C-alpha positions in Angstrom: -9.3 88.3 128.2 -6.7 86.2 127.0 -2.9 87.5 128.1 -1.8 87.6 123.9 -5.4 90.4 124.0 -4.0 91.8 126.8 -0.5 92.4 125.8 -2.5 94.2 122.8 -4.2 96.4 124.7 -1.7 97.2 126.5 0.7 97.5 123.2 -1.7 100.0 121.9 -0.5 103.4 120.5 -3.0 105.9 122.1 -0.3 109.0 121.7 0.2 107.9 117.3 -3.5 107.2 117.6 -4.5 110.2 118.9 -2.0 112.2 116.2 -3.6 110.3 113.3 -6.8 111.5 114.5 -5.7 115.6 114.7 -4.2 115.0 111.4 -7.5 114.0 110.2 -9.0 116.9 111.6 -7.1 119.3 110.0 -7.0 117.4 106.7 -11.4 118.0 107.1 -11.2 121.6 107.8 -10.7 123.1 104.3 -13.6 121.0 103.4 -15.7 122.7 106.8 -14.3 126.3 106.0 -15.7 125.2 102.3 -18.9 124.5 103.5 -19.1 127.5 105.9 -17.8 129.9 103.2 -20.5 128.6 101.2 -23.5 129.0 103.6 -22.0 132.5 104.1 -22.4 133.3 100.3 -26.1 131.9 100.5 -27.6 134.0 103.2 -25.8 137.0 101.4 -28.6 135.8 98.3 -31.1 135.7 101.0 -31.8 132.4 100.1 -33.2 130.7 102.8 -31.8 132.2 105.7 -32.9 131.0 108.2 -31.9 127.5 107.5 -27.9 128.6 106.4 -27.9 130.6 109.7 -28.4 127.3 111.7 -26.4 125.5 109.5 -23.9 127.7 110.3 -24.3 127.8 113.6 -23.8 124.6 113.6 -21.1 124.2 111.6 -19.2 126.8 114.0 -19.9 125.2 117.3 -18.5 122.1 116.1 -15.4 123.5 114.3 -14.9 124.9 117.8 -15.4 121.9 119.6 -13.1 119.5 117.8 -10.4 122.7 118.0 -10.8 122.8 121.8 -10.5 119.1 121.7 -7.0 119.3 119.8 -5.8 121.8 121.9 -5.8 124.1 119.0 -7.0 127.2 120.7 -6.2 129.9 118.0 -8.8 128.3 116.2 -11.4 128.0 119.0 -11.2 131.3 119.4 -11.9 132.3 116.0 -15.2 130.3 116.0 -16.0 131.9 119.5 -16.2 135.1 118.1 -17.7 134.1 115.2 -20.6 132.5 117.3 -20.6 135.7 119.5 -21.4 137.7 115.9 -24.0 135.0 114.8 -25.9 135.7 118.5 -25.4 139.4 117.9 -27.2 138.7 113.9 -29.4 136.1 115.3 -31.9 135.6 112.4 -32.1 139.3 111.0 -31.1 139.1 107.8 -31.0 143.0 107.8 -28.7 143.2 111.0 -26.2 140.2 109.0 -26.2 142.9 106.0 -24.8 145.4 108.1 -22.0 143.9 108.5 -21.8 142.7 105.3 -20.8 139.1 104.3 -17.0 140.1 103.5 -16.8 140.9 107.3 -17.8 137.5 108.1 -15.4 135.5 105.2 -13.1 137.4 107.3 -13.2 134.8 110.1 -13.3 131.9 107.5 -9.9 133.6 105.8 -8.2 134.1 109.1 -8.9 129.9 110.3 -7.7 129.0 107.0 -4.2 131.5 107.5 -4.1 129.6 110.8 -4.5 126.2 109.2 -1.3 127.2 106.8 0.8 128.0 109.7 -0.1 124.5 111.9 0.6 122.3 108.8 4.1 124.3 108.9 4.5 122.7 112.4 4.4 126.2 113.9 3.2 127.2 117.0 2.8 130.5 117.8 -0.6 132.0 116.7 0.3 136.1 118.8 -0.7 137.4 115.2 -3.5 135.9 114.2 -4.8 137.1 118.1 -3.7 140.6 117.4 -5.6 140.1 113.6 -9.0 138.3 115.7 -9.2 141.4 118.1 -9.1 144.4 115.3 -11.6 142.2 113.8 -13.8 142.0 117.1 -13.5 146.1 118.3 -15.7 147.0 114.6 -19.2 147.3 113.9 -21.4 147.9 111.3 -20.7 150.8 109.7 -16.9 150.5 110.8 -16.6 152.3 113.6 -14.7 150.8 116.6 -16.3 149.1 119.9 -14.8 151.6 122.8 -15.7 148.2 125.1 -15.1 144.5 124.8 -17.0 142.7 127.2 -16.5 139.1 128.8 -20.6 138.4 130.2 -20.4 135.1 132.8 -24.1 133.8 133.1 -26.6 130.7 133.2 -29.4 133.0 132.7 -30.4 134.4 129.3 -32.2 137.7 130.9 -28.7 139.6 131.2 -28.5 139.2 127.1 -32.0 141.4 127.3 -31.0 143.0 129.9 -28.0 144.7 127.9 -29.2 144.7 125.1 -31.9 147.0 125.6 -29.5 149.1 127.7 -26.6 149.4 125.4 -28.4 148.3 121.7 -27.1 151.4 119.9 -24.1 152.3 122.4 -20.1 151.1 121.4 -20.2 148.7 123.5 -20.0 144.9 122.9 -21.0 141.8 124.7 -19.9 138.4 124.5 -21.2 135.4 126.6 -20.3 132.7 128.5 -22.5 130.2 130.5 -20.0 128.8 132.8 -16.9 129.8 134.2 -14.5 127.0 132.4 -15.2 128.2 129.2 -14.9 131.5 129.7 -11.2 131.2 131.5 -10.3 129.9 128.5 -11.7 132.5 126.0 -9.9 134.9 128.8 -6.4 133.7 128.3 -6.6 133.7 124.6 -9.0 136.6 123.3 -9.1 140.1 124.3 -11.5 142.0 126.6 -11.8 145.3 128.7 -14.5 143.8 131.1 -15.1 140.4 132.3 -19.0 140.4 134.2 -19.9 137.5 136.0 -22.5 136.4 138.1 -21.5 134.5 141.6 -22.9 131.2 141.2 -22.4 129.8 138.1 -21.7 126.5 136.4 -18.1 124.7 136.6 -16.1 127.6 138.0 -17.8 130.2 139.9 -17.5 133.9 139.3 -15.1 134.5 142.5 -12.9 131.6 141.5 -13.3 132.9 138.4 -11.8 136.3 138.8 -9.0 135.0 141.0 -7.4 132.3 138.1 -7.9 135.5 135.6 -5.8 137.7 138.4 -3.2 134.7 138.9 -2.6 133.9 135.6 -0.1 135.2 132.8 -3.0 136.8 130.4 -3.8 139.6 128.4 -6.7 139.9 130.3 -5.1 139.4 133.7 -5.5 143.4 135.2 -8.8 143.9 133.5 -11.7 145.2 135.0 -14.1 142.5 137.2 -17.2 143.0 138.0 -19.5 139.8 140.1 -23.8 140.5 140.0 -24.7 138.7 143.4 -27.9 138.6 145.6 -26.2 138.2 148.6 -26.5 141.2 150.9 -22.7 141.3 152.1 -19.5 140.3 151.8 -16.1 141.2 152.5 -14.1 141.7 149.3 -10.6 143.2 149.8 -8.6 140.6 148.9 -6.4 142.1 145.3 -8.7 138.6 143.5 -11.6 140.4 144.4 -13.7 141.9 141.9 -13.3 146.2 141.2 -17.2 145.9 141.1 -19.9 144.9 142.7 -23.6 144.6 141.7 -26.4 144.1 143.5 -29.4 142.3 143.2 -32.0 144.7 144.2 -34.4 147.4 143.1 -31.5 149.7 141.6 -29.5 146.5 140.2 -30.2 147.8 136.4 -29.7 151.4 137.2 -26.6 150.3 138.6 -25.4 148.0 136.4 -25.9 150.7 133.7 -24.1 153.2 135.4 -21.2 151.3 136.0 -20.3 149.9 132.5 -21.0 153.2 131.6 -18.2 155.0 133.9 -15.8 151.9 132.9 -16.9 152.0 129.3 -16.0 156.2 129.2 -12.6 155.5 130.9 -11.8 153.0 128.1 -12.8 155.2 125.4 -10.4 158.4 126.8 -8.0 155.3 127.2 -7.9 154.0 123.8 
């Protein structure tokens, strides 16, 4: 490499390049949202429902990841929430219709409103976070969820267990598959309960609880529950879990009992 080439490489304006990329991303968002909106409307008409569902999921996941890479965490949070609803419905167009297309389109509209604020140079999104919490708190039929749980696990087994235990109750479950992603959601979204396996990728359950308690997030003081196969263990620090559910023969019974007790307490408060 010649000295001239070295000087040129050293003079690259990295921050300017990243700013240009971010501007390009923001300029592209309306097109993405238009495509997502069209997919939802096609799903409402029951046109190739499964294919449109898969495409909507890919669009949502891609927008979530891109927004996160540019530090646009409010857009990431909205996409996370939309993914939760997509996961709840799956490819069942009957369940999609339980919510109604208008409900799904509210997530798209919320991103549009956020984008307007970003383009005005604003960076305070507290009101949008509150609006997102309202959307997440409503279930099909308009009833309120009494408990919103974030479940952190590397196994899909718990999704089946929890859905079977609480499928017809006013308890909402959102899932993350590594501790780092979960912490990001906990810092930006609202939850009532954090449930985590002890061993999860990137940030284990114990470290996740500690990080949450030491943060200044809105979820700092929510209830926490550890799922563990360890027969013993001392938990007496302020950052330790409020509930410990051992993976033994009574696991499902104890898990169900603890979550219902927390839901009852939450319902009383609300």
